[in-house]
C-alpha positions as CSV (number, residue, x, y, z in Angstrom):
1,X,0.0,0.0,0.0
2,X,1.5,3.3,-1.1
3,X,0.7,6.8,0.0
4,X,-0.5,9.2,-2.8
5,X,1.9,11.9,-3.8
6,X,1.7,15.2,-2.0
7,X,0.4,13.8,1.3
8,X,2.1,15.7,4.1
9,X,2.7,14.5,7.7
10,X,1.2,16.8,10.3
11,X,4.1,17.6,12.6
12,X,1.7,18.1,15.6
13,X,-0.3,14.9,15.3
14,X,2.2,12.5,16.8
15,X,4.1,13.1,20.0
16,X,7.6,11.7,19.6
17,X,8.3,10.6,23.1
18,X,7.1,11.5,26.6
19,X,4.5,9.9,29.0
20,X,3.5,9.6,32.6
21,X,3.2,7.0,35.4
22,X,0.2,4.9,36.5
23,X,-1.4,1.4,36.4
24,X,-0.5,-1.6,34.3
25,X,-1.1,-1.2,30.5
26,X,-4.2,-2.7,28.8
27,X,-4.6,-3.8,25.3
28,X,-1.0,-4.9,25.1
29,X,0.9,-5.9,22.0
30,X,2.5,-9.0,20.5
31,X,5.8,-8.8,22.4
32,X,4.1,-8.8,25.8
33,X,1.9,-11.7,24.6
34,X,4.9,-13.8,23.9
35,X,6.4,-13.3,27.3
36,X,3.0,-13.8,29.0
37,X,2.4,-17.0,27.1
38,X,5.8,-18.3,28.3
39,X,5.0,-17.4,31.9
40,X,1.7,-19.3,31.7
41,X,3.3,-22.4,30.0
42,X,6.2,-22.5,32.4
43,X,4.0,-22.0,35.5
44,X,5.1,-18.5,36.2
45,X,3.0,-15.6,37.6
46,X,1.8,-13.5,34.8
47,X,1.0,-10.7,37.2
48,X,4.6,-10.4,38.4
49,X,5.8,-10.7,34.8
50,X,3.7,-7.7,33.8
51,X,5.1,-5.9,36.8
52,X,8.6,-6.6,35.4
53,X,7.6,-5.5,32.0
54,X,6.2,-2.2,33.2
55,X,8.8,-1.5,35.8
56,X,11.7,-0.2,33.6
57,X,12.6,3.4,33.4
58,X,13.0,5.3,30.1
59,X,16.4,4.2,28.7
60,X,17.3,7.3,26.8
61,X,16.3,10.9,26.3
62,X,13.2,11.0,24.1
63,X,12.4,13.6,21.4
64,X,9.9,16.2,22.6
65,X,6.3,15.8,21.7
66,X,5.5,17.2,18.3
67,X,9.2,17.2,17.1
68,X,8.8,15.5,13.8
69,X,12.0,13.8,12.8
70,X,13.8,15.6,10.0
71,X,13.7,12.7,7.6
72,X,9.9,12.6,7.9
73,X,9.8,16.1,6.3
74,X,11.2,14.8,3.0
75,X,8.8,14.4,0.1
76,X,7.5,10.8,0.0
77,X,9.0,10.0,3.4
78,X,6.0,7.8,4.5
79,X,6.8,5.5,1.5
80,X,10.4,5.2,2.6
81,X,10.7,5.2,6.4
82,X,8.7,3.1,8.9
83,X,8.3,5.9,11.6
84,X,7.1,8.3,9.0
85,X,4.7,5.6,7.6
86,X,3.3,5.2,11.1
87,X,2.7,8.9,11.4
88,X,0.8,9.2,8.1
89,X,-1.1,6.0,8.8
90,X,-2.4,7.7,11.9
91,X,-3.7,10.5,9.8
92,X,-5.4,8.1,7.5
93,X,-7.0,6.3,10.5
94,X,-8.2,9.6,11.8
95,X,-9.9,10.4,8.4
96,X,-11.6,7.0,8.2
97,X,-12.9,6.9,11.8
98,X,-13.8,10.6,11.9
99,X,-16.2,9.8,9.0
100,X,-17.3,6.3,9.8
101,X,-17.7,6.2,13.6
102,X,-20.5,8.8,13.9
103,X,-22.1,7.5,10.7
104,X,-22.2,3.9,11.9
105,X,-22.5,4.3,15.7
106,X,-23.7,7.8,16.4
107,X,-20.5,8.4,18.5
108,X,-18.2,11.3,17.7
109,X,-14.6,10.2,17.0
110,X,-12.0,11.5,19.4
111,X,-8.5,11.2,18.2
112,X,-6.2,9.1,20.4
113,X,-2.7,10.5,21.2
114,X,0.2,8.6,19.5
115,X,3.7,8.2,20.8
116,X,6.5,6.4,19.2
117,X,9.3,5.5,21.6
118,X,12.6,3.6,21.8
119,X,13.6,1.2,24.6
120,X,11.1,2.2,27.2
121,X,8.4,4.7,27.9
122,X,6.4,6.1,30.9
123,X,2.7,6.0,30.2
124,X,-0.7,6.6,31.9
125,X,-0.8,2.8,32.4
126,X,2.7,2.6,33.9
127,X,6.2,2.2,32.6
128,X,6.7,-0.2,29.7
129,X,9.6,-1.5,27.7
130,X,9.9,-2.6,24.1
131,X,9.3,-6.2,25.2
132,X,5.6,-5.3,25.5
133,X,5.3,-4.5,21.8
134,X,2.8,-1.9,20.5
135,X,0.0,-1.2,23.0
136,X,-2.9,1.1,23.7
137,X,-3.3,2.7,27.1
138,X,-6.9,3.7,28.0
139,X,-5.8,5.8,31.0
140,X,-4.2,8.4,28.7
141,X,-6.0,7.3,25.5
142,X,-2.6,6.9,23.8
143,X,-1.3,4.3,21.3
144,X,2.4,3.6,21.9
145,X,4.8,2.1,19.2
146,X,8.4,1.1,19.5
147,X,9.4,1.4,15.9
148,X,11.9,-1.5,16.2
149,X,9.0,-3.8,16.7
150,X,8.1,-3.6,13.0
151,X,11.5,-5.2,12.1
152,X,10.9,-7.8,14.9
153,X,7.6,-8.6,13.2
154,X,9.6,-9.8,10.2
155,X,12.7,-11.2,11.8
156,X,11.2,-13.0,14.9
157,X,7.6,-13.7,13.8
158,X,8.0,-14.3,10.1
159,X,5.6,-11.7,8.9
160,X,5.8,-9.9,5.6
161,X,7.8,-6.7,5.6
162,X,5.2,-5.0,3.3
163,X,3.7,-1.6,4.2
164,X,0.2,-2.9,5.0
165,X,1.7,-5.4,7.5
166,X,3.1,-2.4,9.4
167,X,-0.1,-0.3,9.0
168,X,-2.2,-3.2,10.2
169,X,-0.4,-3.0,13.6
170,X,-1.2,0.7,13.9
171,X,-4.8,0.1,12.8
172,X,-5.1,-2.7,15.4
173,X,-4.1,-0.4,18.3
174,X,-6.5,2.2,17.0
175,X,-9.1,-0.5,17.1
176,X,-8.6,-0.7,20.9
177,X,-9.2,3.1,21.0
178,X,-12.5,2.6,19.2
179,X,-13.4,-0.1,21.7
180,X,-12.6,2.3,24.5
181,X,-14.8,4.9,23.0
182,X,-17.7,2.4,22.6
183,X,-17.3,1.1,26.1
184,X,-16.1,-2.4,25.2
185,X,-12.4,-2.5,26.1
186,X,-12.9,-3.4,29.7
187,X,-14.4,-6.8,28.7
188,X,-10.9,-8.1,28.2
189,X,-9.9,-7.6,31.8
190,X,-13.0,-9.3,33.2
191,X,-12.3,-12.5,31.3
192,X,-8.5,-12.5,30.6
193,X,-7.7,-15.7,28.8
194,X,-9.0,-18.9,27.1
195,X,-10.2,-19.6,23.5
196,X,-13.6,-18.0,24.1
197,X,-12.5,-15.4,26.6
198,X,-13.3,-11.7,26.6
199,X,-9.6,-11.0,26.0
200,X,-9.6,-13.0,22.8
201,X,-12.9,-11.5,21.6
202,X,-11.5,-8.0,22.3
203,X,-8.3,-8.6,20.3
204,X,-10.2,-10.2,17.4
205,X,-12.6,-7.2,17.4
206,X,-9.6,-4.9,17.2
207,X,-8.4,-6.9,14.2
208,X,-11.8,-6.5,12.6
209,X,-11.7,-2.8,13.2
210,X,-8.3,-2.7,11.5
211,X,-10.0,-4.4,8.6
212,X,-12.6,-1.6,8.5
213,X,-9.9,1.0,8.2
214,X,-8.4,-1.0,5.3
215,X,-11.8,-1.1,3.6
216,X,-12.1,2.7,3.6
217,X,-8.4,3.7,3.5
218,X,-8.2,4.0,-0.3
219,X,-11.6,5.7,-0.5
220,X,-11.9,8.3,2.3
221,X,-10.6,11.7,1.1
222,X,-7.8,13.3,3.2
223,X,-8.9,16.5,4.9
224,X,-8.9,19.4,2.4
225,X,-8.1,17.1,-0.6
226,X,-10.1,15.2,-3.2
227,X,-8.0,12.0,-2.8
228,X,-7.4,9.6,0.0
229,X,-4.1,9.2,1.8
230,X,-3.5,5.8,0.2
231,X,-3.6,4.4,-3.3
232,X,-5.9,1.4,-4.0
233,X,-5.1,-1.8,-2.2
234,X,-3.7,-4.7,-4.1
235,X,-4.1,-8.4,-3.3
236,X,-0.5,-8.3,-2.2
237,X,-1.3,-5.5,0.3
238,X,-4.0,-7.6,1.8
239,X,-1.8,-10.6,2.0
240,X,0.8,-8.5,3.8
241,X,-1.7,-7.6,6.4
242,X,-2.9,-11.2,6.8
243,X,0.8,-12.3,7.2
244,X,1.1,-9.9,10.1
245,X,-2.2,-11.0,11.7
246,X,-1.1,-14.7,11.4
247,X,2.4,-14.0,12.8
248,X,1.0,-12.8,16.2
249,X,-1.6,-15.6,16.6
250,X,-1.5,-17.3,20.0
251,X,-1.2,-20.8,18.5
252,X,1.8,-19.8,16.3
253,X,3.6,-18.1,19.2
254,X,3.0,-21.0,21.6
255,X,4.1,-23.6,19.1
256,X,7.3,-21.7,18.4
257,X,8.0,-21.2,22.1
258,X,7.1,-24.6,23.5
259,X,6.3,-26.9,20.6
260,X,2.7,-27.3,21.6
261,X,-0.6,-25.3,21.7
262,X,-2.6,-24.6,24.9
263,X,-5.8,-22.7,24.0
264,X,-6.6,-22.2,27.7
265,X,-3.8,-19.7,27.8
266,X,-4.9,-17.7,24.7
267,X,-5.3,-14.0,25.0
268,X,-5.3,-12.8,21.4
269,X,-6.8,-15.7,19.3
270,X,-5.3,-18.1,16.8
271,X,-3.6,-17.1,13.6
272,X,-6.6,-18.2,11.5
273,X,-9.0,-16.3,13.7
274,X,-7.0,-13.1,13.5
275,X,-6.9,-13.4,9.7
276,X,-10.6,-14.1,9.4
277,X,-11.7,-11.2,11.6
278,X,-9.4,-8.8,9.8
279,X,-11.0,-10.0,6.5
280,X,-14.5,-9.6,8.0
281,X,-13.9,-5.9,8.7
282,X,-12.1,-5.4,5.4
283,X,-14.9,-7.0,3.3
284,X,-17.9,-5.6,5.3
285,X,-16.6,-2.2,6.3
286,X,-19.2,-2.2,9.1
287,X,-18.8,-1.9,12.9
288,X,-21.7,-4.2,13.4
289,X,-19.9,-7.0,11.5
290,X,-17.2,-6.9,14.2
291,X,-19.4,-8.0,17.1
292,X,-17.1,-10.7,18.4
293,X,-18.8,-10.7,21.8
294,X,-22.0,-12.1,20.3
295,X,-20.3,-14.4,17.8
296,X,-21.2,-18.1,18.7
297,X,-18.2,-19.4,16.7
298,X,-15.1,-17.2,16.6
299,X,-13.7,-19.4,13.8
300,X,-16.6,-18.4,11.5
301,X,-17.2,-14.7,11.7
302,X,-20.6,-13.5,10.4
303,X,-20.2,-11.4,7.2
304,X,-17.1,-13.4,6.0
305,X,-17.5,-14.6,2.5
């Protein structure tokens, strides 16, 4: 997926660094999932592990909020550099959800804050390291991204390195923000693991919401322009997103870590489920098609053709 020519990155939309302290993060990413799965398989205490993950202090001086990296000011930077791609993907997500959320749910879209970081970061949900992976913190309504994760997604998890694989990750975390706005995000904490758990249903719904963004990303005009941020999706683009969704499935991570699969420890859903729910959102383009909480069979989403 390629950004159209002339699309400019808003230097004030993304805060490059910063944060504050608080409680344990919710809606965590794939890196934290791997470590949590290992703790459960090995009989460890996942609570203490999360404490370890969120206990580190920021490892280096972070850029100040709003200080767009110089290379992101270049023409076409979002098509060259991952951090710039994240920033412009955020603007595309804003455009899609600002249009579709009130239209489909009657709720006004409120932009989440976005903070890339390196090494570790202090957040409204506590201190977190890169080991947690990308995550959304509802306490400060902020999505956090360690840019190095996108290379880990390829090197460690075997995902495609294509642009939509990276943009899927950003769209998934925005999916958690949409859940927060609609009052659903807390369901994950009440039922934290298992193949039919609230946690799995919450993560699969975020995948479905990422698919909704992909459905509209090449159709929704950028503010003040008559063209969308992104050029039309190709089959290869969609395959890249599906590769990323499969790479962070619980079953795939468990099999790689321990050589066996334990569905009772699942928190995010299987590779197949994550792909299917992304496709459901992508094909339907409707929030109501993403009701994972009412789905009788998570392996067969309604609306999937």
